[in-house]
C-alpha positions, 0 to 999 in steps of 0.5 A: 337126340336125332332119334328123338327128333325123328319120333317127335317129327313123325308124331307132329305130322300125324297130329296135323294130318288127323286134324286135316282129315277131320275136316276142320276148315270152315267158311262163314257162308259155305253155299255162296259163290261168285264168277268174279272171283278174287281171293285175299289173304293177309300173308299170315293167319288162318283166314282168307276171303273170297271177294266178288271183284265187280260188286266188291262184296265179301262172299266168304270168309274162309278159315284154315283151321288145322291146328293151333300149332300150325301158322301160314304165310303166303298164298299162290295159285296152281298152274291150272288155277284150281288150287290155292297153295299156302306156306305152312310152318310148325312151331316145333323146335326146329319147325318143319316148313311145308305147304297147305293145299286148298281145292277151290272147286270143292272149297276144302283144304285137302292136304298138308305137306311138310318138307324136312327143311326146318328153317322157315318158310321160303318164297315160293311160286307155281312153276307153271308146268302143265304136266306137273300142275302142282310143281312149285319153286321155293327158295330157302335162305339157309338151303337153296332153291328147290322144285317141290311137287305138292300133289306128290308131296316130295322134293323133286330137285335141288335146283341151286345150292346158292344160299346166304342169309344176306341173299333174298331170292324171289321167283316170278313168272312173266304174264306172257308165259315166256320167262321165269325171273329170279330176283336176287337182292344182295342185302349186304351190298345193296343191289339187285340182279334179275336173272331171266330163264325160259319158263319151260326150262325149270330154272336151268336155261338162264338167258341174261342177267339185268344189273349183273354185278351191279352194272347199273347201280340199282336196288330194284323193288318192283317191275311190270312187263309191257306189251312191247318187250319192255320191263318197267321198274321201280328202284333206289339209285345205289345202296341207300334206303333213304333215297327217293323212289325212281322209275325206269325201264329195261329194253329186253332186247338190248338190255339197256336201262332207261332212267326217267327223270321222275322221282317219288318221295322216299317210301318205307316199303318202296313202290309197287308197279302196275301196268295196263296195255290197253291204256298204255299206263303204268301205276305206282303205289308207296307207303304214303297212300298216293296212287300215281297214274303215268303215261307208259311212253313219256313217264309223265304223271297224268293223275295222282289219287290220294287214298288218305292212308299210310303204311305198308301197301300190297302189290297192285292188282288190275282187273281183267278188263283193265278198268279197276286197280286194287290196292290193300293196306293191311294195317288199315284193314282196307282194300281200295278200289280205284276206277281207272276211268274216273280216277277215283276211289269208288269203294273201300272193302274192309277185311282183316289185314289184306295183302295178297290178292289173286284173281284166278 
């Protein structure tokens, strides 16, 4: 049986690579480009979009056509911001998990790499390592946390064998390049820990843990780093999923939690956060389509913008000039452009099931 699986696995990869070499990726308008690049992906499917984030024009619709037996899930950007990485999944029995590599400059899908880990696509992120620009961290619930080099097409290291079906582990990098943060949702007992590692340590040099062993009784949903060593968080108090949404912050020097008195209505998918240092504002969005603008010092709501939509929402993306916020609702096939000066929705961009948005 193992020999048969090995032969089938090899044939499976040969088919994918052959299709890749034949150049199956397409775009509807291959000649068009923009300097104001935003990439939008649904987190599933084989289509993503190049959008001009200043004119709100859909510049290209790009097809990731390799094989009908391959599905994609999740989009990230490389350390040098010149490649997009997509999670890939085969439909073979015990399907291999892997990654597709899209060259932004050449507008071309260049490579498809499958690991020998056959239990679903894990959450992954660029390691932000300048010496290894295609190095990613990925966590598989059934195996552990790995570093993988997508250019070399090999697993570099098993970083941690901690895994459990009830442990949802996700990895993030702080915007200032200081921290790699591991968010550990312990689903069975309903709380979240945040582990902080120095970014250059390869997830080896852990400095501290927030809400360790549920010391603060939090189920953390999202966070945003401020300019003054503060971590804003949205959370549920305790293990209950039906509670109101809350907002607070951790002081990263003292490790103390501040709980504001502000409460949001319960939201099926929790509340995502955004932050503008220039405006000294924080933003929150939930599944009821209310975009909240808050003062980052007082936590008081300054404005509420009604998007007139309901359903699962995307994380908030702030434009580089801090003048606009983008929020996607995949079930409504819409990206809402919010002018942070006028406090109005000024444009709705229609694309199929948008979710993951990246401005390189």
